[in-house]
N, CA, C and O atoms as CSV, one atom per row, in Angstrom:
chain,resi,resn,atom,element,x,y,z
A,1,MET,N,N,-82.070,179.175,41.852
A,1,MET,CA,C,-82.622,178.465,40.729
A,1,MET,C,C,-83.568,179.387,39.965
A,1,MET,O,O,-84.437,180.030,40.553
A,2,ASP,N,N,-83.390,179.439,38.672
A,2,ASP,CA,C,-84.250,180.260,37.818
A,2,ASP,C,C,-85.473,179.440,37.429
A,2,ASP,O,O,-85.363,178.482,36.664
A,3,LEU,N,N,-86.634,179.811,37.950
A,3,LEU,CA,C,-87.868,179.071,37.688
A,3,LEU,C,C,-88.591,179.565,36.441
A,3,LEU,O,O,-89.610,178.990,36.059
A,4,SER,N,N,-88.095,180.602,35.808
A,4,SER,CA,C,-88.810,181.203,34.684
A,4,SER,C,C,-88.913,180.275,33.475
A,4,SER,O,O,-89.775,180.482,32.621
A,5,SER,N,N,-88.070,179.276,33.385
A,5,SER,CA,C,-88.129,178.371,32.230
A,5,SER,C,C,-89.045,177.166,32.465
A,5,SER,O,O,-89.149,176.296,31.601
A,6,TYR,N,N,-89.710,177.104,33.625
A,6,TYR,CA,C,-90.586,175.988,33.946
A,6,TYR,C,C,-92.046,176.432,33.922
A,6,TYR,O,O,-92.400,177.481,34.460
A,7,ASN,N,N,-92.878,175.619,33.293
A,7,ASN,CA,C,-94.317,175.888,33.259
A,7,ASN,C,C,-95.055,175.147,34.357
A,7,ASN,O,O,-96.086,175.605,34.849
A,8,VAL,N,N,-94.517,174.000,34.736
A,8,VAL,CA,C,-95.143,173.147,35.747
A,8,VAL,C,C,-94.072,172.682,36.721
A,8,VAL,O,O,-92.972,172.300,36.322
A,9,LEU,N,N,-94.410,172.719,38.004
A,9,LEU,CA,C,-93.532,172.190,39.042
A,9,LEU,C,C,-94.302,171.093,39.764
A,9,LEU,O,O,-95.468,171.275,40.113
A,10,SER,N,N,-93.651,169.953,39.988
A,10,SER,CA,C,-94.333,168.863,40.685
A,10,SER,C,C,-93.623,168.557,41.996
A,10,SER,O,O,-92.410,168.720,42.136
A,11,PHE,N,N,-94.430,168.108,42.949
A,11,PHE,CA,C,-93.930,167.819,44.286
A,11,PHE,C,C,-94.512,166.507,44.773
A,11,PHE,O,O,-95.693,166.227,44.568
A,12,ASP,N,N,-93.686,165.712,45.413
A,12,ASP,CA,C,-94.204,164.580,46.164
A,12,ASP,C,C,-94.976,165.157,47.344
A,12,ASP,O,O,-94.579,166.183,47.895
A,13,CYS,N,N,-96.052,164.525,47.733
A,13,CYS,CA,C,-96.870,165.081,48.808
A,13,CYS,C,C,-96.320,164.733,50.190
A,13,CYS,O,O,-95.955,165.624,50.958
A,14,TYR,N,N,-96.260,163.455,50.502
A,14,TYR,CA,C,-95.961,163.016,51.860
A,14,TYR,C,C,-94.451,162.885,52.047
A,14,TYR,O,O,-93.794,162.050,51.425
A,15,GLY,N,N,-93.934,163.725,52.912
A,15,GLY,CA,C,-92.506,163.794,53.150
A,15,GLY,C,C,-91.902,165.071,52.588
A,15,GLY,O,O,-90.854,165.525,53.049
A,16,THR,N,N,-92.562,165.645,51.596
A,16,THR,CA,C,-92.092,166.895,51.002
A,16,THR,C,C,-92.977,168.058,51.434
A,16,THR,O,O,-92.481,169.090,51.885
A,17,LEU,N,N,-94.278,167.888,51.295
A,17,LEU,CA,C,-95.227,168.938,51.674
A,17,LEU,C,C,-95.890,168.644,53.019
A,17,LEU,O,O,-96.126,169.550,53.818
A,18,ILE,N,N,-96.184,167.378,53.256
A,18,ILE,CA,C,-96.826,166.922,54.488
A,18,ILE,C,C,-95.793,166.162,55.313
A,18,ILE,O,O,-95.052,165.338,54.777
A,19,ASP,N,N,-95.742,166.434,56.603
A,19,ASP,CA,C,-94.771,165.808,57.504
A,19,ASP,C,C,-95.232,164.396,57.884
A,19,ASP,O,O,-95.806,164.179,58.951
A,20,TRP,N,N,-94.964,163.442,56.983
A,20,TRP,CA,C,-95.420,162.075,57.205
A,20,TRP,C,C,-94.668,161.396,58.338
A,20,TRP,O,O,-95.253,160.582,59.052
A,21,GLU,N,N,-93.399,161.702,58.526
A,21,GLU,CA,C,-92.653,161.052,59.614
A,21,GLU,C,C,-93.272,161.361,60.967
A,21,GLU,O,O,-93.478,160.461,61.781
A,22,GLU,N,N,-93.568,162.629,61.206
A,22,GLU,CA,C,-94.187,163.012,62.476
A,22,GLU,C,C,-95.565,162.369,62.600
A,22,GLU,O,O,-95.934,161.897,63.676
A,23,GLY,N,N,-96.321,162.348,61.517
A,23,GLY,CA,C,-97.644,161.733,61.535
A,23,GLY,C,C,-97.590,160.247,61.834
A,23,GLY,O,O,-98.372,159.741,62.639
A,24,ILE,N,N,-96.672,159.551,61.189
A,24,ILE,CA,C,-96.518,158.109,61.417
A,24,ILE,C,C,-96.044,157.853,62.838
A,24,ILE,O,O,-96.593,156.996,63.530
A,25,LEU,N,N,-95.034,158.584,63.277
A,25,LEU,CA,C,-94.517,158.379,64.635
A,25,LEU,C,C,-95.579,158.625,65.690
A,25,LEU,O,O,-95.680,157.870,66.657
A,26,SER,N,N,-96.364,159.661,65.516
A,26,SER,CA,C,-97.404,159.970,66.481
A,26,SER,C,C,-98.430,158.839,66.552
A,26,SER,O,O,-98.784,158.382,67.639
A,27,ALA,N,N,-98.904,158.391,65.391
A,27,ALA,CA,C,-99.912,157.322,65.356
A,27,ALA,C,C,-99.357,156.012,65.895
A,27,ALA,O,O,-99.994,155.356,66.720
A,28,LEU,N,N,-98.176,155.633,65.433
A,28,LEU,CA,C,-97.627,154.339,65.839
A,28,LEU,C,C,-97.137,154.341,67.281
A,28,LEU,O,O,-97.247,153.323,67.964
A,29,SER,N,N,-96.602,155.454,67.756
A,29,SER,CA,C,-96.177,155.531,69.158
A,29,SER,C,C,-97.364,155.356,70.086
A,29,SER,O,O,-97.274,154.678,71.110
A,30,SER,N,N,-98.479,155.974,69.719
A,30,SER,CA,C,-99.700,155.828,70.500
A,30,SER,C,C,-100.168,154.371,70.498
A,30,SER,O,O,-100.547,153.834,71.538
A,31,LEU,N,N,-100.139,153.747,69.339
A,31,LEU,CA,C,-100.527,152.344,69.203
A,31,LEU,C,C,-99.630,151.448,70.054
A,31,LEU,O,O,-100.121,150.604,70.804
A,32,LEU,N,N,-98.336,151.630,69.938
A,32,LEU,CA,C,-97.393,150.786,70.686
A,32,LEU,C,C,-97.560,150.980,72.187
A,32,LEU,O,O,-97.491,150.019,72.954
A,33,SER,N,N,-97.775,152.200,72.599
A,33,SER,CA,C,-97.973,152.478,74.017
A,33,SER,C,C,-99.183,151.717,74.573
A,33,SER,O,O,-99.127,151.163,75.670
A,34,ARG,N,N,-100.263,151.699,73.810
A,34,ARG,CA,C,-101.466,150.967,74.250
A,34,ARG,C,C,-101.228,149.470,74.383
A,34,ARG,O,O,-101.912,148.786,75.145
A,35,HIS,N,N,-100.252,148.968,73.633
A,35,HIS,CA,C,-99.951,147.532,73.660
A,35,HIS,C,C,-98.659,147.226,74.416
A,35,HIS,O,O,-98.119,146.126,74.304
A,36,ASN,N,N,-98.166,148.193,75.182
A,36,ASN,CA,C,-96.937,148.034,75.958
A,36,ASN,C,C,-95.763,147.534,75.113
A,36,ASN,O,O,-94.975,146.698,75.555
A,37,ALA,N,N,-95.664,148.048,73.921
A,37,ALA,CA,C,-94.544,147.742,73.031
A,37,ALA,C,C,-93.779,149.047,72.810
A,37,ALA,O,O,-94.370,150.126,72.773
A,38,HIS,N,N,-92.474,148.936,72.667
A,38,HIS,CA,C,-91.668,150.151,72.541
A,38,HIS,C,C,-90.559,149.942,71.518
A,38,HIS,O,O,-89.943,148.878,71.452
A,39,LEU,N,N,-90.322,150.970,70.730
A,39,LEU,CA,C,-89.198,151.025,69.799
A,39,LEU,C,C,-88.734,152.467,69.721
A,39,LEU,O,O,-89.561,153.377,69.777
A,40,PRO,N,N,-87.438,152.702,69.594
A,40,PRO,CA,C,-86.972,154.074,69.363
A,40,PRO,C,C,-87.535,154.588,68.034
A,40,PRO,O,O,-87.781,153.808,67.115
A,41,ASP,N,N,-87.737,155.905,67.942
A,41,ASP,CA,C,-88.344,156.500,66.756
A,41,ASP,C,C,-87.642,156.095,65.468
A,41,ASP,O,O,-88.309,155.764,64.488
A,42,ASP,N,N,-86.316,156.115,65.446
A,42,ASP,CA,C,-85.608,155.781,64.209
A,42,ASP,C,C,-85.849,154.332,63.813
A,42,ASP,O,O,-85.995,154.032,62.628
A,43,ARG,N,N,-85.892,153.449,64.766
A,43,ARG,CA,C,-86.154,152.034,64.470
A,43,ARG,C,C,-87.612,151.825,64.051
A,43,ARG,O,O,-87.894,151.003,63.178
A,44,LEU,N,N,-88.530,152.559,64.663
A,44,LEU,CA,C,-89.943,152.452,64.309
A,44,LEU,C,C,-90.167,152.906,62.863
A,44,LEU,O,O,-90.906,152.257,62.123
A,45,LEU,N,N,-89.545,154.002,62.457
A,45,LEU,CA,C,-89.662,154.460,61.071
A,45,LEU,C,C,-89.027,153.478,60.097
A,45,LEU,O,O,-89.553,153.252,59.007
A,46,GLU,N,N,-87.917,152.903,60.479
A,46,GLU,CA,C,-87.253,151.907,59.631
A,46,GLU,C,C,-88.146,150.675,59.460
A,46,GLU,O,O,-88.323,150.174,58.349
A,47,LEU,N,N,-88.706,150.197,60.572
A,47,LEU,CA,C,-89.598,149.043,60.520
A,47,LEU,C,C,-90.839,149.371,59.701
A,47,LEU,O,O,-91.278,148.551,58.894
A,48,TYR,N,N,-91.407,150.551,59.895
A,48,TYR,CA,C,-92.554,150.989,59.103
A,48,TYR,C,C,-92.222,150.909,57.617
A,48,TYR,O,O,-93.003,150.365,56.837
A,49,GLY,N,N,-91.078,151.441,57.223
A,49,GLY,CA,C,-90.674,151.425,55.815
A,49,GLY,C,C,-90.568,150.007,55.274
A,49,GLY,O,O,-91.012,149.726,54.161
A,50,ASP,N,N,-89.981,149.117,56.061
A,50,ASP,CA,C,-89.868,147.714,55.641
A,50,ASP,C,C,-91.245,147.071,55.482
A,50,ASP,O,O,-91.511,146.382,54.497
A,51,LEU,N,N,-92.112,147.306,56.459
A,51,LEU,CA,C,-93.448,146.719,56.421
A,51,LEU,C,C,-94.294,147.311,55.297
A,51,LEU,O,O,-95.093,146.606,54.679
A,52,GLU,N,N,-94.119,148.600,55.033
A,52,GLU,CA,C,-94.860,149.236,53.950
A,52,GLU,C,C,-94.461,148.637,52.603
A,52,GLU,O,O,-95.323,148.315,51.785
A,53,ARG,N,N,-93.154,148.488,52.373
A,53,ARG,CA,C,-92.690,147.886,51.119
A,53,ARG,C,C,-93.272,146.487,50.948
A,53,ARG,O,O,-93.738,146.127,49.867
A,54,LYS,N,N,-93.241,145.710,52.014
A,54,LYS,CA,C,-93.785,144.348,51.974
A,54,LYS,C,C,-95.286,144.370,51.669
A,54,LYS,O,O,-95.762,143.585,50.848
A,55,ALA,N,N,-96.025,145.256,52.319
A,55,ALA,CA,C,-97.477,145.338,52.115
A,55,ALA,C,C,-97.816,145.772,50.697
A,55,ALA,O,O,-98.806,145.310,50.129
A,56,GLN,N,N,-97.015,146.644,50.125
A,56,GLN,CA,C,-97.283,147.134,48.777
A,56,GLN,C,C,-97.010,146.070,47.718
A,56,GLN,O,O,-97.460,146.205,46.580
A,57,GLN,N,N,-96.291,145.031,48.070
A,57,GLN,CA,C,-95.953,143.978,47.116
A,57,GLN,C,C,-96.958,142.831,47.132
A,57,GLN,O,O,-96.714,141.801,46.504
A,58,GLN,N,N,-98.076,142.981,47.831
A,58,GLN,CA,C,-99.085,141.930,47.917
A,58,GLN,C,C,-99.712,141.623,46.560
A,58,GLN,O,O,-100.076,140.478,46.294
A,59,ALA,N,N,-99.837,142.606,45.723
A,59,ALA,CA,C,-100.480,142.460,44.416
A,59,ALA,C,C,-99.994,143.611,43.538
A,59,ALA,O,O,-99.306,144.512,44.020
A,60,PRO,N,N,-100.347,143.586,42.253
A,60,PRO,CA,C,-99.913,144.699,41.387
A,60,PRO,C,C,-100.374,146.060,41.901
A,60,PRO,O,O,-99.660,147.051,41.747
A,61,PHE,N,N,-101.555,146.118,42.508
A,61,PHE,CA,C,-102.026,147.368,43.099
A,61,PHE,C,C,-102.723,147.057,44.417
A,61,PHE,O,O,-103.601,146.197,44.488
A,62,VAL,N,N,-102.319,147.767,45.444
A,62,VAL,CA,C,-102.967,147.657,46.746
A,62,VAL,C,C,-103.217,149.075,47.229
A,62,VAL,O,O,-102.284,149.873,47.320
A,63,ASN,N,N,-104.478,149.399,47.540
A,63,ASN,CA,C,-104.755,150.764,47.987
A,63,ASN,C,C,-104.198,150.991,49.394
A,63,ASN,O,O,-103.908,150.046,50.128
A,64,TYR,N,N,-104.057,152.275,49.747
A,64,TYR,CA,C,-103.418,152.586,51.024
A,64,TYR,C,C,-104.248,152.121,52.216
A,64,TYR,O,O,-103.687,151.812,53.267
A,65,HIS,N,N,-105.556,152.064,52.078
A,65,HIS,CA,C,-106.375,151.528,53.165
A,65,HIS,C,C,-105.901,150.118,53.522
A,65,HIS,O,O,-105.733,149.798,54.698
A,66,ASN,N,N,-105.688,149.284,52.515
A,66,ASN,CA,C,-105.245,147.906,52.759
A,66,ASN,C,C,-103.769,147.825,53.136
A,66,ASN,O,O,-103.385,147.007,53.971
A,67,VAL,N,N,-102.952,148.662,52.531
A,67,VAL,CA,C,-101.530,148.697,52.898
A,67,VAL,C,C,-101.384,149.032,54.382
A,67,VAL,O,O,-100.625,148.380,55.100
A,68,SER,N,N,-102.108,150.043,54.831
A,68,SER,CA,C,-101.973,150.471,56.227
A,68,SER,C,C,-102.463,149.395,57.194
A,68,SER,O,O,-101.871,149.207,58.256
A,69,ARG,N,N,-103.528,148.692,56.843
A,69,ARG,CA,C,-104.020,147.588,57.683
A,69,ARG,C,C,-102.956,146.500,57.793
A,69,ARG,O,O,-102.690,145.982,58.878
A,70,LYS,N,N,-102.351,146.161,56.654
A,70,LYS,CA,C,-101.319,145.110,56.627
A,70,LYS,C,C,-100.109,145.533,57.455
A,70,LYS,O,O,-99.521,144.708,58.154
A,71,ILE,N,N,-99.735,146.792,57.385
A,71,ILE,CA,C,-98.612,147.292,58.183
A,71,ILE,C,C,-98.894,147.078,59.669
A,71,ILE,O,O,-98.022,146.607,60.400
A,72,ILE,N,N,-100.088,147.415,60.119
A,72,ILE,CA,C,-100.425,147.269,61.538
A,72,ILE,C,C,-100.485,145.803,61.933
A,72,ILE,O,O,-100.023,145.438,63.014
A,73,GLU,N,N,-101.048,144.951,61.075
A,73,GLU,CA,C,-101.059,143.509,61.358
A,73,GLU,C,C,-99.636,142.986,61.518
A,73,GLU,O,O,-99.331,142.270,62.472
A,74,ASP,N,N,-98.768,143.352,60.575
A,74,ASP,CA,C,-97.382,142.883,60.613
A,74,ASP,C,C,-96.604,143.486,61.781
A,74,ASP,O,O,-95.744,142.828,62.366
A,75,LEU,N,N,-96.906,144.726,62.113
A,75,LEU,CA,C,-96.268,145.355,63.272
A,75,LEU,C,C,-96.632,144.592,64.546
A,75,LEU,O,O,-95.779,144.344,65.397
A,76,GLY,N,N,-97.910,144.224,64.665
A,76,GLY,CA,C,-98.348,143.418,65.805
A,76,GLY,C,C,-97.633,142.079,65.850
A,76,GLY,O,O,-97.173,141.654,66.910
A,77,ASP,N,N,-97.536,141.414,64.709
A,77,ASP,CA,C,-96.815,140.133,64.657
A,77,ASP,C,C,-95.358,140.310,65.077
A,77,ASP,O,O,-94.814,139.507,65.836
A,78,HIS,N,N,-94.741,141.364,64.576
A,78,HIS,CA,C,-93.327,141.625,64.850
A,78,HIS,C,C,-93.067,141.941,66.329
A,78,HIS,O,O,-92.050,141.540,66.894
A,79,LEU,N,N,-94.014,142.670,66.945
A,79,LEU,CA,C,-93.799,143.124,68.323
A,79,LEU,C,C,-94.614,142.343,69.351
A,79,LEU,O,O,-94.570,142.655,70.541
A,80,GLY,N,N,-95.353,141.335,68.905
A,80,GLY,CA,C,-96.031,140.445,69.829
A,80,GLY,C,C,-97.339,140.951,70.413
A,80,GLY,O,O,-97.629,140.703,71.583
A,81,PHE,N,N,-98.128,141.652,69.619
A,81,PHE,CA,C,-99.464,142.039,70.089
A,81,PHE,C,C,-100.473,141.817,68.966
A,81,PHE,O,O,-100.119,141.761,67.789
A,82,SER,N,N,-101.731,141.693,69.361
A,82,SER,CA,C,-102.822,141.505,68.403
A,82,SER,C,C,-103.571,142.818,68.246
A,82,SER,O,O,-104.222,143.276,69.185
A,83,PRO,N,N,-103.485,143.430,67.069
A,83,PRO,CA,C,-104.187,144.701,66.857
A,83,PRO,C,C,-105.702,144.524,66.922
A,83,PRO,O,O,-106.245,143.519,66.462
A,84,THR,N,N,-106.363,145.506,67.494
A,84,THR,CA,C,-107.824,145.534,67.507
A,84,THR,C,C,-108.310,146.064,66.154
A,84,THR,O,O,-107.513,146.523,65.337
A,85,ASP,N,N,-109.615,145.995,65.929
A,85,ASP,CA,C,-110.175,146.545,64.691
A,85,ASP,C,C,-109.865,148.040,64.558
A,85,ASP,O,O,-109.539,148.511,63.468
A,86,SER,N,N,-109.966,148.778,65.657
A,86,SER,CA,C,-109.670,150.215,65.581
A,86,SER,C,C,-108.171,150.458,65.364
A,86,SER,O,O,-107.793,151.444,64.732
A,87,ASP,N,N,-107.320,149.575,65.881
A,87,ASP,CA,C,-105.883,149.696,65.630
A,87,ASP,C,C,-105.583,149.605,64.137
A,87,ASP,O,O,-104.703,150.301,63.629
A,88,LEU,N,N,-106.318,148.745,63.443
A,88,LEU,CA,C,-106.053,148.502,62.023
A,88,LEU,C,C,-106.326,149.725,61.149
A,88,LEU,O,O,-105.857,149.790,60.013
A,89,THR,N,N,-107.070,150.680,61.662
A,89,THR,CA,C,-107.368,151.888,60.882
A,89,THR,C,C,-106.604,153.113,61.383
A,89,THR,O,O,-106.837,154.226,60.911
A,90,ILE,N,N,-105.704,152.913,62.326
A,90,ILE,CA,C,-105.034,154.058,62.957
A,90,ILE,C,C,-104.225,154.895,61.955
A,90,ILE,O,O,-104.216,156.122,62.055
A,91,LEU,N,N,-103.555,154.262,61.006
A,91,LEU,CA,C,-102.764,155.031,60.044
A,91,LEU,C,C,-103.656,155.815,59.087
A,91,LEU,O,O,-103.366,156.970,58.775
A,92,VAL,N,N,-104.736,155.198,58.621
A,92,VAL,CA,C,-105.654,155.897,57.729
A,92,VAL,C,C,-106.289,157.089,58.442
A,92,VAL,O,O,-106.375,158.181,57.881
A,93,GLU,N,N,-106.727,156.876,59.665
A,93,GLU,CA,C,-107.340,157.981,60.416
A,93,GLU,C,C,-106.315,159.071,60.718
A,93,GLU,O,O,-106.634,160.258,60.645
A,94,ALA,N,N,-105.106,158.684,61.052
A,94,ALA,CA,C,-104.063,159.662,61.348
A,94,ALA,C,C,-103.687,160.467,60.109
A,94,ALA,O,O,-103.489,161.679,60.190
A,95,LEU,N,N,-103.589,159.805,58.976
A,95,LEU,CA,C,-103.193,160.481,57.743
A,95,LEU,C,C,-104.110,161.670,57.443
A,95,LEU,O,O,-103.667,162.675,56.886
A,96,LYS,N,N,-105.363,161.556,57.807
A,96,LYS,CA,C,-106.323,162.633,57.552
A,96,LYS,C,C,-105.955,163.929,58.279
A,96,LYS,O,O,-106.418,165.006,57.903
A,97,THR,N,N,-105.130,163.825,59.310
A,97,THR,CA,C,-104.781,165.006,60.106
A,97,THR,C,C,-103.299,165.363,60.039
A,97,THR,O,O,-102.866,166.309,60.697
A,98,TRP,N,N,-102.517,164.626,59.257
A,98,TRP,CA,C,-101.089,164.928,59.182
A,98,TRP,C,C,-100.888,166.367,58.734
A,98,TRP,O,O,-101.518,166.828,57.782
A,99,ALA,N,N,-100.023,167.052,59.413
A,99,ALA,CA,C,-99.791,168.476,59.171
A,99,ALA,C,C,-98.778,168.701,58.046
A,99,ALA,O,O,-97.899,167.875,57.797
A,100,HIS,N,N,-98.927,169.825,57.390
A,100,HIS,CA,C,-97.915,170.230,56.409
A,100,HIS,C,C,-96.740,170.850,57.153
A,100,HIS,O,O,-96.867,171.266,58.305
A,101,PHE,N,N,-95.606,170.906,56.485
A,101,PHE,CA,C,-94.447,171.577,57.066
A,101,PHE,C,C,-94.752,173.071,57.179
A,101,PHE,O,O,-95.550,173.592,56.401
A,102,PRO,N,N,-94.133,173.766,58.131
A,102,PRO,CA,C,-94.467,175.179,58.378
A,102,PRO,C,C,-94.349,176.100,57.161
A,102,PRO,O,O,-95.126,177.047,57.037
A,103,ASP,N,N,-93.407,175.847,56.272
A,103,ASP,CA,C,-93.202,176.741,55.132
A,103,ASP,C,C,-93.938,176.304,53.866
A,103,ASP,O,O,-93.810,176.949,52.825
A,104,THR,N,N,-94.691,175.238,53.941
A,104,THR,CA,C,-95.321,174.670,52.745
A,104,THR,C,C,-96.291,175.625,52.064
A,104,THR,O,O,-96.161,175.876,50.866
A,105,ILE,N,N,-97.243,176.153,52.788
A,105,ILE,CA,C,-98.300,176.959,52.166
A,105,ILE,C,C,-97.737,178.233,51.543
A,105,ILE,O,O,-98.057,178.554,50.399
A,106,THR,N,N,-96.907,178.957,52.279
A,106,THR,CA,C,-96.357,180.202,51.718
A,106,THR,C,C,-95.484,179.918,50.496
A,106,THR,O,O,-95.489,180.686,49.534
A,107,THR,N,N,-94.745,178.829,50.536
A,107,THR,CA,C,-93.905,178.473,49.391
A,107,THR,C,C,-94.756,178.096,48.189
A,107,THR,O,O,-94.481,178.539,47.074
A,108,LEU,N,N,-95.794,177.279,48.402
A,108,LEU,CA,C,-96.675,176.904,47.293
A,108,LEU,C,C,-97.367,178.133,46.712
A,108,LEU,O,O,-97.503,178.246,45.493
A,109,GLN,N,N,-97.803,179.047,47.563
A,109,GLN,CA,C,-98.460,180.261,47.076
A,109,GLN,C,C,-97.513,181.093,46.216
A,109,GLN,O,O,-97.914,181.618,45.178
A,110,ALA,N,N,-96.278,181.212,46.640
A,110,ALA,CA,C,-95.299,181.977,45.863
A,110,ALA,C,C,-94.990,181.285,44.530
A,110,ALA,O,O,-94.894,181.940,43.492
A,111,LEU,N,N,-94.839,179.976,44.569
A,111,LEU,CA,C,-94.537,179.241,43.342
A,111,LEU,C,C,-95.717,179.225,42.379
A,111,LEU,O,O,-95.528,179.215,41.162
A,112,ARG,N,N,-96.936,179.224,42.921
A,112,ARG,CA,C,-98.156,179.202,42.105
A,112,ARG,C,C,-98.244,180.450,41.223
A,112,ARG,O,O,-98.891,180.427,40.176
A,113,GLU,N,N,-97.605,181.517,41.639
A,113,GLU,CA,C,-97.602,182.740,40.830
A,113,GLU,C,C,-96.701,182.606,39.605
A,113,GLU,O,O,-96.840,183.372,38.651
A,114,ARG,N,N,-95.792,181.655,39.619
A,114,ARG,CA,C,-94.819,181.507,38.539
A,114,ARG,C,C,-95.083,180.321,37.618
A,114,ARG,O,O,-94.662,180.319,36.462
A,115,ALA,N,N,-95.785,179.308,38.138
A,115,ALA,CA,C,-95.978,178.092,37.346
A,115,ALA,C,C,-97.195,177.337,37.868
A,115,ALA,O,O,-97.689,177.610,38.962
A,116,LYS,N,N,-97.664,176.394,37.079
A,116,LYS,CA,C,-98.695,175.478,37.548
A,116,LYS,C,C,-98.026,174.486,38.489
A,116,LYS,O,O,-96.865,174.123,38.299
A,117,LEU,N,N,-98.757,174.055,39.491
A,117,LEU,CA,C,-98.203,173.129,40.477
A,117,LEU,C,C,-98.914,171.795,40.388
A,117,LEU,O,O,-100.122,171.735,40.162
A,118,ALA,N,N,-98.158,170.731,40.566
A,118,ALA,CA,C,-98.724,169.378,40.556
A,118,ALA,C,C,-98.221,168.640,41.800
A,118,ALA,O,O,-97.019,168.581,42.060
A,119,ILE,N,N,-99.146,168.092,42.545
A,119,ILE,CA,C,-98.805,167.304,43.724
A,119,ILE,C,C,-98.941,165.835,43.341
A,119,ILE,O,O,-99.973,165.418,42.816
A,120,VAL,N,N,-97.908,165.061,43.601
A,120,VAL,CA,C,-97.872,163.663,43.214
A,120,VAL,C,C,-97.931,162.794,44.462
A,120,VAL,O,O,-97.216,163.037,45.434
A,121,SER,N,N,-98.784,161.786,44.427
A,121,SER,CA,C,-98.865,160.849,45.537
A,121,SER,C,C,-99.510,159.556,45.073
A,121,SER,O,O,-100.307,159.548,44.136
A,122,ASN,N,N,-99.158,158.467,45.736
A,122,ASN,CA,C,-99.799,157.197,45.428
A,122,ASN,C,C,-100.809,156.802,46.511
A,122,ASN,O,O,-101.220,155.643,46.585
A,123,VAL,N,N,-101.204,157.751,47.339
A,123,VAL,CA,C,-102.198,157.473,48.370
A,123,VAL,C,C,-103.595,157.540,47.743
A,123,VAL,O,O,-103.778,158.179,46.707
A,124,ASP,N,N,-104.563,156.894,48.358
A,124,ASP,CA,C,-105.933,156.866,47.856
A,124,ASP,C,C,-106.506,158.283,47.775
A,124,ASP,O,O,-106.202,159.135,48.610
A,125,ARG,N,N,-107.327,158.520,46.769
A,125,ARG,CA,C,-107.886,159.864,46.551
A,125,ARG,C,C,-108.695,160.355,47.747
A,125,ARG,O,O,-108.626,161.533,48.098
A,126,ASP,N,N,-109.456,159.469,48.373
A,126,ASP,CA,C,-110.270,159.915,49.508
A,126,ASP,C,C,-109.396,160.362,50.669
A,126,ASP,O,O,-109.792,161.230,51.446
A,127,LEU,N,N,-108.213,159.778,50.790
A,127,LEU,CA,C,-107.286,160.195,51.846
A,127,LEU,C,C,-106.553,161.468,51.450
A,127,LEU,O,O,-106.362,162.362,52.274
A,128,PHE,N,N,-106.142,161.550,50.190
A,128,PHE,CA,C,-105.468,162.757,49.731
A,128,PHE,C,C,-106.377,163.976,49.870
A,128,PHE,O,O,-105.891,165.086,50.084
A,129,ALA,N,N,-107.673,163.784,49.752
A,129,ALA,CA,C,-108.618,164.894,49.856
A,129,ALA,C,C,-108.408,165.687,51.144
A,129,ALA,O,O,-108.541,166.910,51.147
A,130,HIS,N,N,-108.085,165.003,52.227
A,130,HIS,CA,C,-107.847,165.687,53.504
A,130,HIS,C,C,-106.571,166.532,53.434
A,130,HIS,O,O,-106.536,167.660,53.926
A,131,SER,N,N,-105.536,165.979,52.824
A,131,SER,CA,C,-104.284,166.725,52.683
A,131,SER,C,C,-104.453,167.884,51.705
A,131,SER,O,O,-103.870,168.951,51.896
A,132,ALA,N,N,-105.245,167.677,50.669
A,132,ALA,CA,C,-105.465,168.731,49.673
A,132,ALA,C,C,-106.080,169.968,50.304
A,132,ALA,O,O,-105.744,171.092,49.932
A,133,VAL,N,N,-106.977,169.765,51.252
A,133,VAL,CA,C,-107.585,170.904,51.946
A,133,VAL,C,C,-106.498,171.689,52.671
A,133,VAL,O,O,-106.443,172.915,52.573
A,134,GLN,N,N,-105.637,170.984,53.396
A,134,GLN,CA,C,-104.548,171.664,54.108
A,134,GLN,C,C,-103.617,172.398,53.159
A,134,GLN,O,O,-103.137,173.492,53.458
A,135,LEU,N,N,-103.371,171.779,52.007
A,135,LEU,CA,C,-102.427,172.349,51.042
A,135,LEU,C,C,-103.071,173.394,50.152
A,135,LEU,O,O,-102.399,174.010,49.324
A,136,GLN,N,N,-104.366,173.597,50.317
A,136,GLN,CA,C,-105.121,174.556,49.514
A,136,GLN,C,C,-105.028,174.220,48.018
A,136,GLN,O,O,-104.912,175.102,47.167
A,137,ALA,N,N,-105.084,172.911,47.729
A,137,ALA,CA,C,-105.019,172.431,46.339
A,137,ALA,C,C,-106.419,172.453,45.735
A,137,ALA,O,O,-107.397,172.095,46.391
A,138,ALA,N,N,-106.500,172.875,44.488
A,138,ALA,CA,C,-107.794,172.948,43.795
A,138,ALA,C,C,-108.286,171.546,43.465
A,138,ALA,O,O,-107.592,170.788,42.787
A,139,LYS,N,N,-109.456,171.203,43.930
A,139,LYS,CA,C,-110.014,169.865,43.730
A,139,LYS,C,C,-110.203,169.532,42.255
A,139,LYS,O,O,-110.115,168.362,41.883
A,140,SER,N,N,-110.454,170.496,41.428
A,140,SER,CA,C,-110.712,170.229,40.004
A,140,SER,C,C,-109.523,169.578,39.305
A,140,SER,O,O,-109.663,169.061,38.196
A,141,HIS,N,N,-108.388,169.598,39.925
A,141,HIS,CA,C,-107.188,169.069,39.271
A,141,HIS,C,C,-106.743,167.733,39.835
A,141,HIS,O,O,-105.701,167.216,39.433
A,142,TRP,N,N,-107.499,167.167,40.749
A,142,TRP,CA,C,-107.101,165.854,41.240
A,142,TRP,C,C,-108.306,164.985,41.234
A,142,TRP,O,O,-108.225,163.815,41.609
């Protein structure tokens, strides 16, 4: 692909630059284990996706802090356990540490020499701030 004709390149953050599947699986597997609930990884990700879509439809705008709480509440209802207060924040806390894919930083650095880069996400700014540090994104632009 010839990038010379592009001035700006944009990327989705979670799933493209940050390994959200591994982050979600790690957080939710730990949660389910504590509550003696079990699902295969593929089914857990599928259920997460369904619950996330449902949580995002609560109102015209719902921040990720509330979306993630609703996902855990609904996951508990679905699998027969009552989440604790700390369980309700497990996705938000986990998101702060989700790792980037191994080739992300070197690729972004190489592309940054050719064009301006834009990272796109609908996650809350305070949460994205943690990912931005990992991605070496300039704070002045978000």
